[in-house]
PDB file of N, CA, C and O in Angstrom:
ATOM      1  N   MET A   1     -13.793  39.628 -18.880  1.00  0.00           N
ATOM      2  CA  MET A   1     -12.739  39.248 -17.906  1.00  0.00           C
ATOM      3  C   MET A   1     -12.130  37.887 -18.190  1.00  0.00           C
ATOM      4  O   MET A   1     -10.913  37.730 -18.286  1.00  0.00           O
ATOM      5  N   LYS A   2     -13.014  36.913 -18.320  1.00  0.00           N
ATOM      6  CA  LYS A   2     -12.571  35.550 -18.616  1.00  0.00           C
ATOM      7  C   LYS A   2     -11.664  35.516 -19.894  1.00  0.00           C
ATOM      8  O   LYS A   2     -10.639  34.836 -19.946  1.00  0.00           O
ATOM      9  N   LYS A   3     -12.090  36.252 -20.857  1.00  0.00           N
ATOM     10  CA  LYS A   3     -11.356  36.387 -22.125  1.00  0.00           C
ATOM     11  C   LYS A   3      -9.930  36.889 -21.912  1.00  0.00           C
ATOM     12  O   LYS A   3      -8.968  36.440 -22.534  1.00  0.00           O
ATOM     13  N   LEU A   4      -9.865  37.794 -21.046  1.00  0.00           N
ATOM     14  CA  LEU A   4      -8.507  38.454 -20.855  1.00  0.00           C
ATOM     15  C   LEU A   4      -7.645  37.434 -20.208  1.00  0.00           C
ATOM     16  O   LEU A   4      -6.494  37.295 -20.621  1.00  0.00           O
ATOM     17  N   VAL A   5      -8.109  36.684 -19.201  1.00  0.00           N
ATOM     18  CA  VAL A   5      -7.282  35.619 -18.570  1.00  0.00           C
ATOM     19  C   VAL A   5      -6.886  34.619 -19.570  1.00  0.00           C
ATOM     20  O   VAL A   5      -5.725  34.209 -19.568  1.00  0.00           O
ATOM     21  N   VAL A   6      -7.739  34.189 -20.418  1.00  0.00           N
ATOM     22  CA  VAL A   6      -7.263  33.182 -21.370  1.00  0.00           C
ATOM     23  C   VAL A   6      -6.299  33.665 -22.366  1.00  0.00           C
ATOM     24  O   VAL A   6      -5.394  32.948 -22.790  1.00  0.00           O
ATOM     25  N   MET A   7      -6.500  34.963 -22.769  1.00  0.00           N
ATOM     26  CA  MET A   7      -5.512  35.553 -23.760  1.00  0.00           C
ATOM     27  C   MET A   7      -4.178  35.706 -23.006  1.00  0.00           C
ATOM     28  O   MET A   7      -3.165  35.354 -23.610  1.00  0.00           O
ATOM     29  N   LYS A   8      -4.060  36.185 -21.768  1.00  0.00           N
ATOM     30  CA  LYS A   8      -2.848  36.172 -21.082  1.00  0.00           C
ATOM     31  C   LYS A   8      -2.155  34.835 -20.974  1.00  0.00           C
ATOM     32  O   LYS A   8      -0.945  34.714 -21.170  1.00  0.00           O
ATOM     33  N   LYS A   9      -2.915  33.885 -20.672  1.00  0.00           N
ATOM     34  CA  LYS A   9      -2.348  32.436 -20.522  1.00  0.00           C
ATOM     35  C   LYS A   9      -1.779  32.007 -21.872  1.00  0.00           C
ATOM     36  O   LYS A   9      -0.710  31.400 -21.932  1.00  0.00           O
ATOM     37  N   ALA A  10      -2.481  32.318 -22.938  1.00  0.00           N
ATOM     38  CA  ALA A  10      -2.031  31.862 -24.210  1.00  0.00           C
ATOM     39  C   ALA A  10      -0.718  32.526 -24.582  1.00  0.00           C
ATOM     40  O   ALA A  10       0.251  31.925 -25.046  1.00  0.00           O
ATOM     41  N   SER A  11      -0.783  33.820 -24.332  1.00  0.00           N
ATOM     42  CA  SER A  11       0.424  34.701 -24.618  1.00  0.00           C
ATOM     43  C   SER A  11       1.571  34.136 -23.833  1.00  0.00           C
ATOM     44  O   SER A  11       2.643  33.916 -24.397  1.00  0.00           O
ATOM     45  N   ASP A  12       1.383  33.879 -22.480  1.00  0.00           N
ATOM     46  CA  ASP A  12       2.503  33.252 -21.741  1.00  0.00           C
ATOM     47  C   ASP A  12       2.965  31.969 -22.232  1.00  0.00           C
ATOM     48  O   ASP A  12       4.164  31.733 -22.377  1.00  0.00           O
ATOM     49  N   ASP A  13       2.077  31.159 -22.484  1.00  0.00           N
ATOM     50  CA  ASP A  13       2.401  29.766 -23.048  1.00  0.00           C
ATOM     51  C   ASP A  13       2.940  29.851 -24.455  1.00  0.00           C
ATOM     52  O   ASP A  13       3.890  29.155 -24.811  1.00  0.00           O
ATOM     53  N   GLY A  14       2.374  30.646 -25.199  1.00  0.00           N
ATOM     54  CA  GLY A  14       2.811  30.793 -26.693  1.00  0.00           C
ATOM     55  C   GLY A  14       2.346  29.680 -27.473  1.00  0.00           C
ATOM     56  O   GLY A  14       1.739  29.841 -28.532  1.00  0.00           O
ATOM     57  N   SER A  15       2.629  28.477 -26.949  1.00  0.00           N
ATOM     58  CA  SER A  15       2.299  27.188 -27.759  1.00  0.00           C
ATOM     59  C   SER A  15       0.811  27.068 -27.743  1.00  0.00           C
ATOM     60  O   SER A  15       0.277  26.390 -28.621  1.00  0.00           O
ATOM     61  N   ASP A  16       0.073  27.674 -26.809  1.00  0.00           N
ATOM     62  CA  ASP A  16      -1.364  27.500 -26.724  1.00  0.00           C
ATOM     63  C   ASP A  16      -2.066  28.585 -27.593  1.00  0.00           C
ATOM     64  O   ASP A  16      -3.241  28.872 -27.361  1.00  0.00           O
ATOM     65  N   LYS A  17      -1.388  29.173 -28.557  1.00  0.00           N
ATOM     66  CA  LYS A  17      -1.931  30.198 -29.403  1.00  0.00           C
ATOM     67  C   LYS A  17      -3.093  29.718 -30.156  1.00  0.00           C
ATOM     68  O   LYS A  17      -4.148  30.350 -30.219  1.00  0.00           O
ATOM     69  N   ASP A  18      -2.864  28.483 -30.781  1.00  0.00           N
ATOM     70  CA  ASP A  18      -4.001  27.858 -31.530  1.00  0.00           C
ATOM     71  C   ASP A  18      -5.163  27.589 -30.579  1.00  0.00           C
ATOM     72  O   ASP A  18      -6.321  27.799 -30.937  1.00  0.00           O
ATOM     73  N   SER A  19      -4.869  27.142 -29.412  1.00  0.00           N
ATOM     74  CA  SER A  19      -6.006  26.892 -28.394  1.00  0.00           C
ATOM     75  C   SER A  19      -6.771  28.221 -28.176  1.00  0.00           C
ATOM     76  O   SER A  19      -8.000  28.221 -28.106  1.00  0.00           O
ATOM     77  N   ASP A  20      -6.063  29.316 -28.073  1.00  0.00           N
ATOM     78  CA  ASP A  20      -6.693  30.594 -27.715  1.00  0.00           C
ATOM     79  C   ASP A  20      -7.623  30.991 -28.897  1.00  0.00           C
ATOM     80  O   ASP A  20      -8.597  31.703 -28.653  1.00  0.00           O
ATOM     81  N   GLU A  21      -7.392  30.598 -30.078  1.00  0.00           N
ATOM     82  CA  GLU A  21      -8.191  30.889 -31.062  1.00  0.00           C
ATOM     83  C   GLU A  21      -9.565  30.259 -31.048  1.00  0.00           C
ATOM     84  O   GLU A  21     -10.599  30.870 -31.320  1.00  0.00           O
ATOM     85  N   THR A  22      -9.480  28.859 -30.675  1.00  0.00           N
ATOM     86  CA  THR A  22     -10.734  28.203 -30.510  1.00  0.00           C
ATOM     87  C   THR A  22     -11.507  28.611 -29.269  1.00  0.00           C
ATOM     88  O   THR A  22     -12.738  28.598 -29.261  1.00  0.00           O
ATOM     89  N   VAL A  23     -10.772  28.978 -28.209  1.00  0.00           N
ATOM     90  CA  VAL A  23     -11.503  29.572 -27.017  1.00  0.00           C
ATOM     91  C   VAL A  23     -12.119  30.811 -27.384  1.00  0.00           C
ATOM     92  O   VAL A  23     -13.253  31.046 -26.967  1.00  0.00           O
ATOM     93  N   LYS A  24     -11.487  31.678 -28.148  1.00  0.00           N
ATOM     94  CA  LYS A  24     -12.010  33.044 -28.466  1.00  0.00           C
ATOM     95  C   LYS A  24     -13.339  32.835 -29.302  1.00  0.00           C
ATOM     96  O   LYS A  24     -14.302  33.584 -29.140  1.00  0.00           O
ATOM     97  N   SER A  25     -13.349  31.796 -30.193  1.00  0.00           N
ATOM     98  CA  SER A  25     -14.566  31.540 -30.877  1.00  0.00           C
ATOM     99  C   SER A  25     -15.730  31.148 -29.970  1.00  0.00           C
ATOM    100  O   SER A  25     -16.854  31.635 -30.085  1.00  0.00           O
ATOM    101  N   GLY A  26     -15.401  30.282 -29.106  1.00  0.00           N
ATOM    102  CA  GLY A  26     -16.539  29.889 -28.168  1.00  0.00           C
ATOM    103  C   GLY A  26     -16.867  30.993 -27.240  1.00  0.00           C
ATOM    104  O   GLY A  26     -18.029  31.058 -26.840  1.00  0.00           O
ATOM    105  N   ALA A  27     -16.007  31.867 -26.843  1.00  0.00           N
ATOM    106  CA  ALA A  27     -16.354  32.894 -25.893  1.00  0.00           C
ATOM    107  C   ALA A  27     -17.238  33.934 -26.680  1.00  0.00           C
ATOM    108  O   ALA A  27     -18.155  34.547 -26.134  1.00  0.00           O
ATOM    109  N   SER A  28     -16.923  34.071 -27.886  1.00  0.00           N
ATOM    110  CA  SER A  28     -17.632  35.054 -28.709  1.00  0.00           C
ATOM    111  C   SER A  28     -19.055  34.567 -28.921  1.00  0.00           C
ATOM    112  O   SER A  28     -19.991  35.367 -28.911  1.00  0.00           O
ATOM    113  N   LYS A  29     -19.228  33.280 -29.111  1.00  0.00           N
ATOM    114  CA  LYS A  29     -20.614  32.779 -29.146  1.00  0.00           C
ATOM    115  C   LYS A  29     -21.344  32.890 -27.986  1.00  0.00           C
ATOM    116  O   LYS A  29     -22.514  33.271 -28.018  1.00  0.00           O
ATOM    117  N   ASP A  30     -20.753  32.584 -26.914  1.00  0.00           N
ATOM    118  CA  ASP A  30     -21.258  32.649 -25.493  1.00  0.00           C
ATOM    119  C   ASP A  30     -21.737  34.161 -25.193  1.00  0.00           C
ATOM    120  O   ASP A  30     -22.812  34.433 -24.658  1.00  0.00           O
ATOM    121  N   GLY A  31     -20.865  35.015 -25.578  1.00  0.00           N
ATOM    122  CA  GLY A  31     -21.137  36.418 -25.410  1.00  0.00           C
ATOM    123  C   GLY A  31     -22.327  36.870 -26.202  1.00  0.00           C
ATOM    124  O   GLY A  31     -23.122  37.642 -25.666  1.00  0.00           O
ATOM    125  N   ASP A  32     -22.509  36.482 -27.359  1.00  0.00           N
ATOM    126  CA  ASP A  32     -23.560  36.736 -28.247  1.00  0.00           C
ATOM    127  C   ASP A  32     -24.863  36.289 -27.482  1.00  0.00           C
ATOM    128  O   ASP A  32     -25.783  37.092 -27.325  1.00  0.00           O
ATOM    129  N   ASP A  33     -24.926  35.075 -27.037  1.00  0.00           N
ATOM    130  CA  ASP A  33     -26.027  34.498 -26.333  1.00  0.00           C
ATOM    131  C   ASP A  33     -26.449  35.381 -25.188  1.00  0.00           C
ATOM    132  O   ASP A  33     -27.616  35.728 -25.008  1.00  0.00           O
ATOM    133  N   ASP A  34     -25.377  35.744 -24.384  1.00  0.00           N
ATOM    134  CA  ASP A  34     -25.656  36.618 -23.253  1.00  0.00           C
ATOM    135  C   ASP A  34     -26.227  37.879 -23.635  1.00  0.00           C
ATOM    136  O   ASP A  34     -27.082  38.410 -22.927  1.00  0.00           O
ATOM    137  N   ASP A  35     -25.794  38.426 -24.764  1.00  0.00           N
ATOM    138  CA  ASP A  35     -26.236  39.804 -25.211  1.00  0.00           C
ATOM    139  C   ASP A  35     -27.740  39.585 -25.574  1.00  0.00           C
ATOM    140  O   ASP A  35     -28.579  40.396 -25.184  1.00  0.00           O
ATOM    141  N   ASP A  36     -28.069  38.547 -26.282  1.00  0.00           N
ATOM    142  CA  ASP A  36     -29.394  38.248 -26.787  1.00  0.00           C
ATOM    143  C   ASP A  36     -30.304  38.075 -25.504  1.00  0.00           C
ATOM    144  O   ASP A  36     -31.435  38.561 -25.502  1.00  0.00           O
ATOM    145  N   ASP A  37     -29.843  37.427 -24.483  1.00  0.00           N
ATOM    146  CA  ASP A  37     -30.593  37.200 -23.249  1.00  0.00           C
ATOM    147  C   ASP A  37     -30.962  38.503 -22.622  1.00  0.00           C
ATOM    148  O   ASP A  37     -32.085  38.675 -22.147  1.00  0.00           O
ATOM    149  N   ASP A  38     -30.029  39.435 -22.610  1.00  0.00           N
ATOM    150  CA  ASP A  38     -30.051  40.778 -22.092  1.00  0.00           C
ATOM    151  C   ASP A  38     -31.135  41.467 -22.771  1.00  0.00           C
ATOM    152  O   ASP A  38     -31.376  42.646 -22.511  1.00  0.00           O
TER     153      ASP A  38
END
């Protein structure tokens, strides 16, 4: 859900495209950790 919001914001801003990439990487890592915990 959080990822979707970030993606939408980046798409709307457009200039934040680069920022979205960084956030995606962080979110992916966090998700992996959550999966491992589960």
